[in-house]
C-alpha positions as CSV (number, residue, x, y, z in Angstrom):
1,M,105.1,116.6,102.8
2,E,106.3,120.1,103.1
3,T,105.3,122.7,100.4
4,D,106.4,125.9,99.3
5,E,103.5,127.2,101.4
6,C,104.9,125.6,104.4
7,K,108.2,127.5,104.0
8,Q,106.8,130.8,103.3
9,L,104.9,130.4,106.6
10,E,107.7,128.8,108.7
11,S,108.9,132.0,108.8
12,I,105.9,133.7,110.4
13,I,105.2,131.3,113.3
14,D,107.2,133.2,115.9
15,L,105.7,136.2,115.1
16,Y,102.0,134.4,115.8
17,L,103.2,132.6,118.8
18,D,104.5,136.5,119.9
19,G,101.3,138.0,118.7
20,Q,102.7,140.2,116.2
21,L,100.3,139.3,113.6
22,S,97.8,141.3,111.3
23,S,94.5,139.5,111.5
24,E,94.3,138.6,108.0
25,S,97.5,137.0,108.4
26,R,96.5,135.4,111.5
27,S,93.6,133.8,109.4
28,A,96.0,132.8,106.8
29,L,98.3,130.8,108.6
30,E,95.5,129.7,111.0
31,R,93.7,128.1,107.8
32,H,96.9,126.1,107.0
33,L,97.6,124.9,109.9
34,S,94.2,123.3,110.1
35,N,95.2,121.4,106.9
36,C,98.5,120.8,107.6
37,P,99.8,118.2,110.3
38,L,103.3,119.1,109.5
39,C,103.4,122.3,110.1
40,L,101.1,122.1,113.3
41,R,103.4,120.3,114.8
42,K,106.2,122.6,114.0
43,L,104.3,125.4,115.5
44,E,103.5,122.8,118.5
45,G,107.5,122.3,118.6
46,R,108.1,126.0,118.6
47,R,105.7,127.1,121.3
48,M,107.0,124.2,123.6
49,L,110.5,126.1,122.8
50,V,109.3,129.2,123.9
51,K,107.6,127.8,126.9
52,R,111.3,126.2,128.2
53,I,113.2,129.2,127.5
54,H,110.8,131.2,129.4
55,Q,111.1,128.2,132.2
56,A,114.6,128.1,132.3
57,G,114.4,132.3,133.2
58,W,116.4,133.4,129.8
59,N,115.0,136.8,128.9
60,V,116.9,137.9,125.5
61,E,115.6,141.4,123.8
62,V,115.3,141.6,120.1
63,P,117.1,144.3,118.5
64,P,114.6,146.6,117.3
65,H,116.3,146.7,113.8
66,L,116.3,143.2,113.7
67,A,112.5,142.7,115.0
68,A,111.7,145.2,112.2
69,K,113.7,143.8,109.1
70,T,112.0,140.7,110.6
71,L,108.6,141.3,110.4
72,E,109.2,143.5,107.3
73,S,110.1,140.2,105.3
74,A,107.4,138.0,107.0
75,R,105.0,140.8,105.6
76,G,106.1,140.3,102.4
77,E,105.9,136.7,102.4
78,L,102.4,136.7,103.4
79,Q,101.5,139.3,100.9
80,S,103.1,136.8,98.2
81,L,100.8,134.3,99.8
82,S,97.8,136.6,99.6
83,H,98.4,136.6,95.8
84,S,98.6,132.9,95.1
85,Y,95.5,132.3,97.0
86,R,93.5,135.1,95.0
87,K,95.0,133.9,91.8
88,W,93.3,130.2,92.4
89,M,90.3,131.3,93.8
90,G,90.1,133.5,90.3
91,L,90.8,130.6,88.6
92,A,88.7,128.2,90.8
93,A,85.3,130.6,90.1
94,A,85.9,130.9,86.4
95,L,86.1,127.0,86.2
96,L,82.7,126.6,88.0
97,L,81.0,129.3,86.1
98,V,81.9,127.5,82.7
99,I,81.0,123.8,84.4
100,M,77.4,125.9,85.3
101,V,77.0,127.3,81.7
102,S,78.3,123.5,80.2
103,F,75.4,121.8,82.5
104,W,72.7,124.6,81.6
105,F,73.4,123.9,78.1
106,Y,73.5,120.3,78.4
107,T,70.1,119.9,80.2
108,Q,68.6,122.4,77.8
109,P,65.7,120.4,75.3
110,L,66.8,120.9,71.5
111,T,64.3,122.8,69.4
112,W,65.8,122.8,66.1
113,K,63.3,122.7,63.2
114,A,63.5,121.9,60.1
115,G,65.6,123.4,57.6
116,Q,66.9,125.8,60.8
117,I,70.4,123.9,59.9
C-alpha cells in the first residue's frame, strides 16, 4: 500500500539512481526501500528504464535551472520526512520510558506500615 512517505520518496528516486543524494538522504531512502516492496519495485523499474535509454543511445541534457529546482524540491521533501522520523522516534522514546518506569514501580515490593496511609 502506498503511503505518504512513499509519495515523498518517489520524487527522489531518480536523484538516488544518479548518485546525487547526500549520504543522509540516501540512507533514509535505503531504509525505506528495505521495508517497502512497492517502492523497491518502482526503483527497479526506473533503473531498467534508465538502462534502456542508455542502450538506445539517447543522451538527454537537463537544463541547469530544472536540475537545481528538482534538487531543491527533493531536499525540501527529505527535510520534511526527516522531521517526521524525529517526531515519531521522540514519541516512541517517551512511551518506552513510561513503560519502564511503570514496570519498575509494579515490581517493587509494597512496604506500607500501619498508620502511614
